[in-house]
MARSERO-882295 format. One record per residue: residue number from 1; y, z, x of N, C-alpha, C in turn. Coordinates in nm, 3 decimals. Example, Ala and Ser with C-alpha at 12.3 -4.5 7.8 and 13.67 -1.06 7.14 Angstrom:
<sites>
n:1 | n_y:-0.569 | n_z:0.780 | n_x:1.319 | ca_y:-0.450 | ca_z:0.780 | ca_x:1.230 | c_y:-0.330 | c_z:0.780 | c_x:1.320;
n:2 | n_y:-0.225 | n_z:0.708 | n_x:1.285 | ca_y:-0.106 | ca_z:0.714 | ca_x:1.367 | c_y:0.003 | c_z:0.787 | c_x:1.290;
</sites>
This chain:
<sites>
n:1 | n_y:-21.041 | n_z:-14.658 | n_x:-3.130 | ca_y:-20.932 | ca_z:-14.672 | ca_x:-3.196 | c_y:-20.820 | c_z:-14.583 | c_x:-3.139;
n:2 | n_y:-20.858 | n_z:-14.480 | n_x:-3.126 | ca_y:-20.746 | ca_z:-14.376 | ca_x:-3.045 | c_y:-20.699 | c_z:-14.417 | c_x:-2.899;
n:3 | n_y:-20.817 | n_z:-14.460 | n_x:-2.835 | ca_y:-20.772 | ca_z:-14.514 | ca_x:-2.721 | c_y:-20.661 | c_z:-14.639 | c_x:-2.710;
n:4 | n_y:-20.707 | n_z:-14.744 | n_x:-2.792 | ca_y:-20.608 | ca_z:-14.832 | ca_x:-2.804 | c_y:-20.451 | c_z:-14.801 | c_x:-2.873;
n:5 | n_y:-20.447 | n_z:-14.692 | n_x:-2.939 | ca_y:-20.330 | ca_z:-14.658 | ca_x:-2.982 | c_y:-20.248 | c_z:-14.582 | c_x:-2.871;
n:6 | n_y:-20.348 | n_z:-14.485 | n_x:-2.810 | ca_y:-20.268 | ca_z:-14.439 | ca_x:-2.675 | c_y:-20.220 | c_z:-14.520 | c_x:-2.569;
n:7 | n_y:-20.320 | n_z:-14.635 | n_x:-2.536 | ca_y:-20.259 | ca_z:-14.740 | ca_x:-2.462 | c_y:-20.126 | c_z:-14.814 | c_x:-2.499;
n:8 | n_y:-20.114 | n_z:-14.844 | n_x:-2.620 | ca_y:-20.005 | ca_z:-14.916 | ca_x:-2.688 | c_y:-19.898 | c_z:-14.821 | c_x:-2.692;
n:9 | n_y:-19.902 | n_z:-14.713 | n_x:-2.705 | ca_y:-19.790 | ca_z:-14.609 | ca_x:-2.688 | c_y:-19.730 | c_z:-14.593 | c_x:-2.559;
n:10 | n_y:-19.836 | n_z:-14.588 | n_x:-2.459 | ca_y:-19.815 | ca_z:-14.592 | ca_x:-2.282 | c_y:-19.729 | c_z:-14.685 | c_x:-2.273;
n:11 | n_y:-19.785 | n_z:-14.839 | n_x:-2.313 | ca_y:-19.718 | ca_z:-14.931 | ca_x:-2.297 | c_y:-19.556 | c_z:-14.942 | c_x:-2.351;
n:12 | n_y:-19.568 | n_z:-14.903 | n_x:-2.465 | ca_y:-19.427 | ca_z:-14.934 | ca_x:-2.527 | c_y:-19.334 | c_z:-14.804 | c_x:-2.461;
n:13 | n_y:-19.395 | n_z:-14.717 | n_x:-2.409 | ca_y:-19.300 | ca_z:-14.610 | ca_x:-2.326 | c_y:-19.266 | c_z:-14.672 | c_x:-2.208;
n:14 | n_y:-19.345 | n_z:-14.765 | n_x:-2.129 | ca_y:-19.320 | ca_z:-14.811 | ca_x:-2.004 | c_y:-19.223 | c_z:-14.919 | c_x:-2.052;
n:15 | n_y:-19.211 | n_z:-15.007 | n_x:-2.144 | ca_y:-19.123 | ca_z:-15.128 | ca_x:-2.172 | c_y:-19.004 | c_z:-15.052 | c_x:-2.194;
n:16 | n_y:-19.005 | n_z:-14.945 | n_x:-2.267 | ca_y:-18.885 | ca_z:-14.882 | ca_x:-2.300 | c_y:-18.803 | c_z:-14.825 | c_x:-2.185;
n:17 | n_y:-18.864 | n_z:-14.782 | n_x:-2.090 | ca_y:-18.818 | ca_z:-14.731 | ca_x:-1.955 | c_y:-18.740 | c_z:-14.858 | c_x:-1.880;
n:18 | n_y:-18.831 | n_z:-14.978 | n_x:-1.870 | ca_y:-18.776 | ca_z:-15.089 | ca_x:-1.798 | c_y:-18.673 | c_z:-15.145 | c_x:-1.865;
n:19 | n_y:-18.647 | n_z:-15.109 | n_x:-2.000 | ca_y:-18.558 | ca_z:-15.172 | ca_x:-2.053 | c_y:-18.417 | c_z:-15.125 | c_x:-2.046;
n:20 | n_y:-18.423 | n_z:-14.982 | n_x:-2.000 | ca_y:-18.326 | ca_z:-14.905 | ca_x:-1.978 | c_y:-18.281 | c_z:-14.929 | c_x:-1.847;
n:21 | n_y:-18.385 | n_z:-14.970 | n_x:-1.747 | ca_y:-18.356 | ca_z:-14.998 | ca_x:-1.615 | c_y:-18.315 | c_z:-15.142 | c_x:-1.619;
n:22 | n_y:-18.305 | n_z:-15.212 | n_x:-1.679 | ca_y:-18.256 | ca_z:-15.372 | ca_x:-1.687 | c_y:-18.122 | c_z:-15.378 | c_x:-1.750;
n:23 | n_y:-18.064 | n_z:-15.243 | n_x:-1.802 | ca_y:-17.928 | ca_z:-15.273 | ca_x:-1.858 | c_y:-17.821 | c_z:-15.337 | c_x:-1.758;
n:24 | n_y:-17.753 | n_z:-15.447 | n_x:-1.767 | ca_y:-17.659 | ca_z:-15.487 | ca_x:-1.672 | c_y:-17.544 | c_z:-15.380 | c_x:-1.618;
n:25 | n_y:-17.536 | n_z:-15.426 | n_x:-1.511 | ca_y:-17.409 | ca_z:-15.335 | ca_x:-1.453 | c_y:-17.310 | c_z:-15.397 | c_x:-1.436;
n:26 | n_y:-17.188 | n_z:-15.335 | n_x:-1.382 | ca_y:-17.044 | ca_z:-15.428 | ca_x:-1.378 | c_y:-17.083 | c_z:-15.535 | c_x:-1.285;
n:27 | n_y:-17.169 | n_z:-15.519 | n_x:-1.159 | ca_y:-17.184 | ca_z:-15.602 | ca_x:-1.099 | c_y:-17.243 | c_z:-15.752 | c_x:-1.150;
n:28 | n_y:-17.326 | n_z:-15.711 | n_x:-1.248 | ca_y:-17.390 | ca_z:-15.845 | ca_x:-1.308 | c_y:-17.279 | c_z:-15.950 | c_x:-1.353;
n:29 | n_y:-17.185 | n_z:-15.882 | n_x:-1.397 | ca_y:-17.104 | ca_z:-15.988 | ca_x:-1.446 | c_y:-16.980 | c_z:-16.040 | c_x:-1.337;
n:30 | n_y:-16.983 | n_z:-15.988 | n_x:-1.259 | ca_y:-16.909 | ca_z:-16.037 | ca_x:-1.124 | c_y:-16.950 | c_z:-16.196 | c_x:-1.110;
n:31 | n_y:-16.828 | n_z:-16.268 | n_x:-1.088 | ca_y:-16.816 | ca_z:-16.388 | ca_x:-1.043 | c_y:-16.711 | c_z:-16.483 | c_x:-1.111;
n:32 | n_y:-16.725 | n_z:-16.611 | n_x:-1.109 | ca_y:-16.664 | ca_z:-16.712 | ca_x:-1.158 | c_y:-16.706 | c_z:-16.792 | c_x:-1.272;
n:33 | n_y:-16.653 | n_z:-16.765 | n_x:-1.382 | ca_y:-16.692 | ca_z:-16.798 | ca_x:-1.508 | c_y:-16.602 | c_z:-16.898 | c_x:-1.582;
n:34 | n_y:-16.661 | n_z:-17.047 | n_x:-1.649 | ca_y:-16.585 | ca_z:-17.132 | ca_x:-1.717 | c_y:-16.656 | c_z:-17.152 | c_x:-1.856;
n:35 | n_y:-16.558 | n_z:-17.173 | n_x:-1.946 | ca_y:-16.638 | ca_z:-17.214 | ca_x:-2.068 | c_y:-16.496 | c_z:-17.248 | c_x:-2.193;
n:36 | n_y:-16.560 | n_z:-17.195 | n_x:-2.328 | ca_y:-16.445 | ca_z:-17.221 | ca_x:-2.406 | c_y:-16.466 | c_z:-17.120 | c_x:-2.515;
n:37 | n_y:-16.366 | n_z:-17.103 | n_x:-2.590 | ca_y:-16.411 | ca_z:-17.034 | ca_x:-2.725 | c_y:-16.407 | c_z:-17.146 | c_x:-2.820;
n:38 | n_y:-16.525 | n_z:-17.106 | n_x:-2.904 | ca_y:-16.537 | ca_z:-17.217 | ca_x:-3.020 | c_y:-16.425 | c_z:-17.227 | c_x:-3.103;
n:39 | n_y:-16.374 | n_z:-17.360 | n_x:-3.109 | ca_y:-16.243 | ca_z:-17.367 | ca_x:-3.218 | c_y:-16.134 | c_z:-17.316 | c_x:-3.118;
n:40 | n_y:-16.118 | n_z:-17.293 | n_x:-3.020 | ca_y:-16.027 | ca_z:-17.224 | ca_x:-2.939 | c_y:-15.983 | c_z:-17.286 | c_x:-2.821;
n:41 | n_y:-15.913 | n_z:-17.194 | n_x:-2.699 | ca_y:-15.894 | ca_z:-17.283 | ca_x:-2.582 | c_y:-16.020 | c_z:-17.254 | c_x:-2.487;
n:42 | n_y:-16.007 | n_z:-17.350 | n_x:-2.388 | ca_y:-16.099 | ca_z:-17.352 | ca_x:-2.269 | c_y:-16.027 | c_z:-17.226 | c_x:-2.202;
n:43 | n_y:-16.133 | n_z:-17.147 | n_x:-2.113 | ca_y:-16.080 | ca_z:-17.041 | ca_x:-2.029 | c_y:-16.153 | c_z:-17.029 | c_x:-1.919;
n:44 | n_y:-16.082 | n_z:-16.988 | n_x:-1.814 | ca_y:-16.170 | ca_z:-16.949 | ca_x:-1.643 | c_y:-16.125 | c_z:-16.802 | c_x:-1.678;
n:45 | n_y:-16.228 | n_z:-16.723 | n_x:-1.616 | ca_y:-16.254 | ca_z:-16.584 | ca_x:-1.576 | c_y:-16.303 | c_z:-16.571 | c_x:-1.444;
n:46 | n_y:-16.261 | n_z:-16.466 | n_x:-1.393 | ca_y:-16.301 | ca_z:-16.421 | ca_x:-1.256 | c_y:-16.318 | c_z:-16.271 | c_x:-1.266;
n:47 | n_y:-16.457 | n_z:-16.232 | n_x:-1.271 | ca_y:-16.477 | ca_z:-16.110 | ca_x:-1.284 | c_y:-16.517 | c_z:-16.011 | c_x:-1.141;
n:48 | n_y:-16.447 | n_z:-15.915 | n_x:-1.121 | ca_y:-16.442 | ca_z:-15.847 | ca_x:-1.013 | c_y:-16.508 | c_z:-15.698 | c_x:-1.040;
n:49 | n_y:-16.619 | n_z:-15.650 | n_x:-0.961 | ca_y:-16.674 | ca_z:-15.520 | ca_x:-0.974 | c_y:-16.606 | c_z:-15.416 | c_x:-0.918;
n:50 | n_y:-16.552 | n_z:-15.316 | n_x:-0.988 | ca_y:-16.468 | ca_z:-15.219 | ca_x:-0.945 | c_y:-16.550 | c_z:-15.100 | c_x:-0.893;
n:51 | n_y:-16.541 | n_z:-14.966 | n_x:-0.979 | ca_y:-16.619 | ca_z:-14.845 | ca_x:-0.953 | c_y:-16.641 | c_z:-14.795 | c_x:-1.074;
n:52 | n_y:-16.712 | n_z:-14.716 | n_x:-1.098 | ca_y:-16.743 | ca_z:-14.639 | ca_x:-1.225 | c_y:-16.741 | c_z:-14.706 | c_x:-1.348;
n:53 | n_y:-16.832 | n_z:-14.817 | n_x:-1.344 | ca_y:-16.844 | ca_z:-14.907 | ca_x:-1.469 | c_y:-16.726 | c_z:-14.972 | c_x:-1.525;
n:54 | n_y:-16.628 | n_z:-15.007 | n_x:-1.433 | ca_y:-16.518 | ca_z:-15.072 | ca_x:-1.416 | c_y:-16.499 | c_z:-15.210 | c_x:-1.368;
n:55 | n_y:-16.454 | n_z:-15.310 | n_x:-1.429 | ca_y:-16.419 | ca_z:-15.452 | ca_x:-1.378 | c_y:-16.293 | c_z:-15.508 | c_x:-1.375;
n:56 | n_y:-16.251 | n_z:-15.559 | n_x:-1.289 | ca_y:-16.107 | ca_z:-15.641 | ca_x:-1.300 | c_y:-16.128 | c_z:-15.766 | c_x:-1.329;
n:57 | n_y:-16.061 | n_z:-15.824 | n_x:-1.479 | ca_y:-16.100 | ca_z:-15.961 | ca_x:-1.509 | c_y:-15.960 | c_z:-16.016 | c_x:-1.522;
n:58 | n_y:-15.945 | n_z:-16.134 | n_x:-1.443 | ca_y:-15.858 | ca_z:-16.243 | ca_x:-1.421 | c_y:-15.884 | c_z:-16.353 | c_x:-1.502;
n:59 | n_y:-15.787 | n_z:-16.407 | n_x:-1.589 | ca_y:-15.841 | ca_z:-16.497 | ca_x:-1.677 | c_y:-15.719 | c_z:-16.591 | c_x:-1.702;
n:60 | n_y:-15.746 | n_z:-16.736 | n_x:-1.722 | ca_y:-15.647 | ca_z:-16.829 | ca_x:-1.752 | c_y:-15.712 | c_z:-16.904 | c_x:-1.865;
n:61 | n_y:-15.598 | n_z:-16.943 | n_x:-1.975 | ca_y:-15.677 | ca_z:-17.026 | ca_x:-2.073 | c_y:-15.548 | c_z:-17.114 | c_x:-2.112;
n:62 | n_y:-15.603 | n_z:-17.238 | n_x:-2.186 | ca_y:-15.488 | ca_z:-17.298 | ca_x:-2.262 | c_y:-15.449 | c_z:-17.247 | c_x:-2.414;
n:63 | n_y:-15.347 | n_z:-17.294 | n_x:-2.471 | ca_y:-15.273 | ca_z:-17.232 | ca_x:-2.596 | c_y:-15.344 | c_z:-17.333 | c_x:-2.695;
n:64 | n_y:-15.384 | n_z:-17.230 | n_x:-2.815 | ca_y:-15.417 | ca_z:-17.336 | ca_x:-2.944 | c_y:-15.278 | c_z:-17.358 | c_x:-3.019;
n:65 | n_y:-15.193 | n_z:-17.314 | n_x:-2.995 | ca_y:-15.074 | ca_z:-17.350 | ca_x:-3.091 | c_y:-14.960 | c_z:-17.369 | c_x:-3.016;
n:66 | n_y:-14.933 | n_z:-17.515 | n_x:-2.992 | ca_y:-14.820 | ca_z:-17.551 | ca_x:-2.874 | c_y:-14.676 | c_z:-17.592 | c_x:-2.969;
n:67 | n_y:-14.684 | n_z:-17.552 | n_x:-3.084 | ca_y:-14.568 | ca_z:-17.586 | ca_x:-3.150 | c_y:-14.471 | c_z:-17.491 | c_x:-3.193;
n:68 | n_y:-14.489 | n_z:-17.400 | n_x:-3.109 | ca_y:-14.353 | ca_z:-17.268 | ca_x:-3.115 | c_y:-14.418 | c_z:-17.172 | c_x:-3.182;
n:69 | n_y:-14.542 | n_z:-17.145 | n_x:-3.203 | ca_y:-14.591 | ca_z:-17.025 | ca_x:-3.288 | c_y:-14.656 | c_z:-16.918 | c_x:-3.166;
n:70 | n_y:-14.757 | n_z:-16.830 | n_x:-3.239 | ca_y:-14.777 | ca_z:-16.722 | ca_x:-3.148 | c_y:-14.905 | c_z:-16.788 | c_x:-3.036;
n:71 | n_y:-14.851 | n_z:-16.737 | n_x:-2.909 | ca_y:-14.941 | ca_z:-16.792 | ca_x:-2.796 | c_y:-15.074 | c_z:-16.723 | c_x:-2.775;
n:72 | n_y:-15.186 | n_z:-16.793 | n_x:-2.832 | ca_y:-15.301 | ca_z:-16.753 | ca_x:-2.813 | c_y:-15.358 | c_z:-16.751 | c_x:-2.666;
n:73 | n_y:-15.332 | n_z:-16.865 | n_x:-2.576 | ca_y:-15.397 | ca_z:-16.868 | ca_x:-2.454 | c_y:-15.308 | c_z:-16.777 | c_x:-2.352;
n:74 | n_y:-15.303 | n_z:-16.807 | n_x:-2.245 | ca_y:-15.218 | ca_z:-16.763 | ca_x:-2.128 | c_y:-15.319 | c_z:-16.697 | c_x:-2.011;
n:75 | n_y:-15.279 | n_z:-16.623 | n_x:-1.956 | ca_y:-15.333 | ca_z:-16.564 | ca_x:-1.838 | c_y:-15.292 | c_z:-16.414 | c_x:-1.817;
n:76 | n_y:-15.392 | n_z:-16.353 | n_x:-1.735 | ca_y:-15.373 | ca_z:-16.203 | ca_x:-1.723 | c_y:-15.474 | c_z:-16.140 | c_x:-1.616;
n:77 | n_y:-15.420 | n_z:-16.036 | n_x:-1.586 | ca_y:-15.527 | ca_z:-15.967 | ca_x:-1.513 | c_y:-15.528 | c_z:-15.847 | c_x:-1.574;
n:78 | n_y:-15.631 | n_z:-15.791 | n_x:-1.593 | ca_y:-15.691 | ca_z:-15.659 | ca_x:-1.685 | c_y:-15.801 | c_z:-15.600 | c_x:-1.639;
n:79 | n_y:-15.806 | n_z:-15.478 | n_x:-1.683 | ca_y:-15.943 | ca_z:-15.406 | ca_x:-1.632 | c_y:-16.032 | c_z:-15.390 | c_x:-1.768;
n:80 | n_y:-16.165 | n_z:-15.375 | n_x:-1.762 | ca_y:-16.275 | ca_z:-15.377 | ca_x:-1.850 | c_y:-16.356 | c_z:-15.282 | c_x:-1.816;
n:81 | n_y:-16.410 | n_z:-15.210 | n_x:-1.917 | ca_y:-16.536 | ca_z:-15.121 | ca_x:-1.872 | c_y:-16.677 | c_z:-15.134 | c_x:-1.928;
n:82 | n_y:-16.768 | n_z:-15.105 | n_x:-1.891 | ca_y:-16.897 | ca_z:-15.132 | ca_x:-1.923 | c_y:-16.945 | c_z:-15.042 | c_x:-2.059;
n:83 | n_y:-16.978 | n_z:-15.078 | n_x:-2.162 | ca_y:-17.011 | ca_z:-14.988 | ca_x:-2.279 | c_y:-17.165 | c_z:-14.958 | c_x:-2.253;
n:84 | n_y:-17.201 | n_z:-14.873 | n_x:-2.336 | ca_y:-17.316 | ca_z:-14.792 | ca_x:-2.340 | c_y:-17.444 | c_z:-14.891 | c_x:-2.361;
n:85 | n_y:-17.414 | n_z:-15.013 | n_x:-2.445 | ca_y:-17.490 | ca_z:-15.114 | ca_x:-2.493 | c_y:-17.489 | c_z:-15.220 | c_x:-2.378;
n:86 | n_y:-17.447 | n_z:-15.211 | n_x:-2.276 | ca_y:-17.425 | ca_z:-15.296 | ca_x:-2.174 | c_y:-17.330 | c_z:-15.453 | c_x:-2.168;
n:87 | n_y:-17.251 | n_z:-15.407 | n_x:-2.283 | ca_y:-17.155 | ca_z:-15.523 | ca_x:-2.303 | c_y:-17.026 | c_z:-15.462 | c_x:-2.245;
n:88 | n_y:-16.941 | n_z:-15.577 | n_x:-2.179 | ca_y:-16.815 | ca_z:-15.554 | ca_x:-2.106 | c_y:-16.700 | c_z:-15.551 | c_x:-2.221;
n:89 | n_y:-16.605 | n_z:-15.466 | n_x:-2.221 | ca_y:-16.508 | ca_z:-15.454 | ca_x:-2.317 | c_y:-16.384 | c_z:-15.431 | c_x:-2.265;
n:90 | n_y:-16.310 | n_z:-15.554 | n_x:-2.282 | ca_y:-16.165 | ca_z:-15.597 | ca_x:-2.216 | c_y:-16.021 | c_z:-15.612 | c_x:-2.317;
n:91 | n_y:-15.942 | n_z:-15.536 | n_x:-2.288 | ca_y:-15.828 | ca_z:-15.563 | ca_x:-2.385 | c_y:-15.707 | c_z:-15.667 | c_x:-2.300;
n:92 | n_y:-15.701 | n_z:-15.777 | n_x:-2.359 | ca_y:-15.610 | ca_z:-15.905 | ca_x:-2.277 | c_y:-15.439 | c_z:-15.861 | c_x:-2.308;
n:93 | n_y:-15.376 | n_z:-15.892 | n_x:-2.221 | ca_y:-15.250 | ca_z:-15.881 | ca_x:-2.225 | c_y:-15.161 | c_z:-15.899 | c_x:-2.364;
n:94 | n_y:-15.205 | n_z:-16.003 | n_x:-2.444 | ca_y:-15.172 | ca_z:-16.042 | ca_x:-2.560 | c_y:-15.220 | c_z:-15.950 | c_x:-2.684;
n:95 | n_y:-15.283 | n_z:-15.834 | n_x:-2.651 | ca_y:-15.371 | ca_z:-15.727 | ca_x:-2.729 | c_y:-15.490 | c_z:-15.774 | c_x:-2.800;
n:96 | n_y:-15.538 | n_z:-15.895 | n_x:-2.763 | ca_y:-15.695 | ca_z:-15.938 | ca_x:-2.798 | c_y:-15.785 | c_z:-15.875 | c_x:-2.761;
n:97 | n_y:-15.894 | n_z:-15.810 | n_x:-2.825 | ca_y:-16.019 | ca_z:-15.732 | ca_x:-2.777 | c_y:-16.122 | c_z:-15.815 | c_x:-2.739;
n:98 | n_y:-16.161 | n_z:-15.833 | n_x:-2.643 | ca_y:-16.270 | ca_z:-15.909 | ca_x:-2.590 | c_y:-16.402 | c_z:-15.834 | c_x:-2.542;
n:99 | n_y:-16.516 | n_z:-15.889 | n_x:-2.618 | ca_y:-16.628 | ca_z:-15.834 | ca_x:-2.575 | c_y:-16.741 | c_z:-15.921 | c_x:-2.520;
n:100 | n_y:-16.774 | n_z:-15.920 | n_x:-2.411 | ca_y:-16.870 | ca_z:-15.981 | ca_x:-2.333 | c_y:-17.001 | c_z:-15.961 | c_x:-2.295;
n:101 | n_y:-17.121 | n_z:-16.022 | n_x:-2.345 | ca_y:-17.247 | ca_z:-16.016 | ca_x:-2.295 | c_y:-17.299 | c_z:-16.125 | c_x:-2.218;
n:102 | n_y:-17.398 | n_z:-16.092 | n_x:-2.120 | ca_y:-17.474 | ca_z:-16.147 | ca_x:-2.035 | c_y:-17.582 | c_z:-16.209 | c_x:-2.159;
n:103 | n_y:-17.618 | n_z:-16.308 | n_x:-2.104 | ca_y:-17.732 | ca_z:-16.387 | ca_x:-2.208 | c_y:-17.854 | c_z:-16.388 | c_x:-2.138;
n:104 | n_y:-17.968 | n_z:-16.430 | n_x:-2.196 | ca_y:-18.100 | ca_z:-16.430 | ca_x:-2.124 | c_y:-18.091 | c_z:-16.537 | c_x:-2.034;
n:105 | n_y:-18.011 | n_z:-16.666 | n_x:-2.050 | ca_y:-18.023 | ca_z:-16.797 | ca_x:-1.984 | c_y:-17.942 | c_z:-16.762 | c_x:-1.868;
n:106 | n_y:-17.861 | n_z:-16.657 | n_x:-1.843 | ca_y:-17.781 | ca_z:-16.644 | ca_x:-1.707 | c_y:-17.625 | c_z:-16.665 | c_x:-1.763;
n:107 | n_y:-17.617 | n_z:-16.721 | n_x:-1.885 | ca_y:-17.468 | ca_z:-16.747 | ca_x:-1.935 | c_y:-17.389 | c_z:-16.607 | c_x:-1.972;
n:108 | n_y:-17.289 | n_z:-16.620 | n_x:-2.035 | ca_y:-17.210 | ca_z:-16.516 | ca_x:-2.097 | c_y:-17.165 | c_z:-16.541 | c_x:-2.234;
n:109 | n_y:-17.208 | n_z:-16.475 | n_x:-2.315 | ca_y:-17.126 | ca_z:-16.497 | ca_x:-2.445 | c_y:-16.989 | c_z:-16.414 | c_x:-2.490;
n:110 | n_y:-16.954 | n_z:-16.414 | n_x:-2.554 | ca_y:-16.802 | ca_z:-16.330 | ca_x:-2.594 | c_y:-16.740 | c_z:-16.352 | c_x:-2.716;
n:111 | n_y:-16.690 | n_z:-16.254 | n_x:-2.774 | ca_y:-16.601 | ca_z:-16.233 | ca_x:-2.862 | c_y:-16.492 | c_z:-16.188 | c_x:-2.862;
n:112 | n_y:-16.370 | n_z:-16.269 | n_x:-2.915 | ca_y:-16.219 | ca_z:-16.271 | ca_x:-2.893 | c_y:-16.183 | c_z:-16.224 | c_x:-3.033;
n:113 | n_y:-16.105 | n_z:-16.116 | n_x:-3.043 | ca_y:-16.060 | ca_z:-16.087 | ca_x:-3.168 | c_y:-15.885 | c_z:-16.048 | c_x:-3.167;
n:114 | n_y:-15.791 | n_z:-16.089 | n_x:-3.206 | ca_y:-15.659 | ca_z:-16.079 | ca_x:-3.198 | c_y:-15.629 | c_z:-16.056 | c_x:-3.361;
n:115 | n_y:-15.470 | n_z:-16.016 | n_x:-3.374 | ca_y:-15.421 | ca_z:-15.982 | ca_x:-3.502 | c_y:-15.492 | c_z:-16.140 | c_x:-3.613;
n:116 | n_y:-15.458 | n_z:-16.228 | n_x:-3.544 | ca_y:-15.466 | ca_z:-16.364 | ca_x:-3.591 | c_y:-15.600 | c_z:-16.456 | c_x:-3.591;
n:117 | n_y:-15.660 | n_z:-16.429 | n_x:-3.500 | ca_y:-15.770 | ca_z:-16.522 | ca_x:-3.452 | c_y:-15.885 | c_z:-16.451 | c_x:-3.402;
n:118 | n_y:-16.006 | n_z:-16.496 | n_x:-3.438 | ca_y:-16.147 | ca_z:-16.447 | ca_x:-3.393 | c_y:-16.237 | c_z:-16.575 | c_x:-3.362;
n:119 | n_y:-16.261 | n_z:-16.587 | n_x:-3.212 | ca_y:-16.344 | ca_z:-16.662 | ca_x:-3.157 | c_y:-16.483 | c_z:-16.612 | c_x:-3.113;
n:120 | n_y:-16.560 | n_z:-16.720 | n_x:-3.115 | ca_y:-16.676 | ca_z:-16.657 | ca_x:-3.009 | c_y:-16.690 | c_z:-16.773 | c_x:-2.910;
n:121 | n_y:-16.730 | n_z:-16.751 | n_x:-2.789 | ca_y:-16.740 | ca_z:-16.815 | ca_x:-2.657 | c_y:-16.865 | c_z:-16.800 | c_x:-2.585;
n:122 | n_y:-16.874 | n_z:-16.927 | n_x:-2.523 | ca_y:-16.993 | ca_z:-16.937 | ca_x:-2.434 | c_y:-16.941 | c_z:-16.991 | c_x:-2.300;
n:123 | n_y:-16.984 | n_z:-16.895 | n_x:-2.180 | ca_y:-16.930 | ca_z:-16.947 | ca_x:-2.041 | c_y:-17.034 | c_z:-16.946 | c_x:-1.940;
n:124 | n_y:-17.020 | n_z:-17.064 | n_x:-1.852 | ca_y:-17.131 | ca_z:-17.038 | ca_x:-1.756 | c_y:-17.097 | c_z:-17.007 | c_x:-1.617;
n:125 | n_y:-17.175 | n_z:-16.940 | n_x:-1.537 | ca_y:-17.125 | ca_z:-16.881 | ca_x:-1.407 | c_y:-17.116 | c_z:-17.013 | c_x:-1.303;
n:126 | n_y:-16.975 | n_z:-16.994 | n_x:-1.212 | ca_y:-16.950 | ca_z:-17.120 | ca_x:-1.153 | c_y:-17.015 | c_z:-17.102 | c_x:-0.987;
n:127 | n_y:-17.047 | n_z:-17.195 | n_x:-0.933 | ca_y:-17.067 | ca_z:-17.178 | ca_x:-0.779 | c_y:-17.003 | c_z:-17.144 | c_x:-0.695;
</sites>
């Protein structure tokens, strides 16, 4: 029994070490992405790896409110930073906070939060 527990403990330590090694890098996010925010605008993103855990994100999206209200869509070029949990944090030019995470299936999931809206989104890498 003691041998099994030691073996299990060694396995858990090894898995924990591998989990840390598999933390995404900024380069993991690099590429062209297309998708949409649920109940929100479609969006194209181009993510470029810079240095020191930073990326440049160029985005373009449609607007949800075309009747003269506040514009949620738009375009911009902003810098983001990779957080300790492996998520990418970006502040859009309209003040919205965006958090992006790589999914196990290779897609990108995101959360967009502004003063007036909250969206979750799904994006696929483009070839």
